[in-house]
Phi, psi and omega in degrees: 000130177296145180241148179256126184244139169272135177232114186244168181057033186281144179302151184294339185279348179279126168251188183300323178294314176300319175297315184291317181294325177294320188266343183295351171296336186251005170150188181284122175277110186282325183204149175201147181200127169272132188275133186255148174280137187287332186270317190262333179086003181262159176315141164272358175084025172208163181195179182230137178236142174236133183199165184297155187310310191289316176296327178288323177298311178303321178297315179298308183304311182282325193263331184301123185066020177267165189265115171242110182058030181087009180237141176276105188279151177252132177226128176205174177290133184293144170264143175298148182289131176274151176290133178261149180291146174299144173294140171242127184267000000 
């Protein structure tokens, strides 16, 4: 069963391919996405990776708080998105 991981505090230079390369050391990455700012097109500094359970757990152990291009990245299991209250203008 695949596990979805959150990867935060990523260097601005990391794109989808870089994120895949970083995690593929621990197993097959089935999906990955660096989240981009809609207005500027630049990375928002975080992304999501989907991979098999055993590889995901190994990736969390090895990569959480590790240094990637001078930044200590955060890697943990992604949480389901909570519903947000509608905005009032």
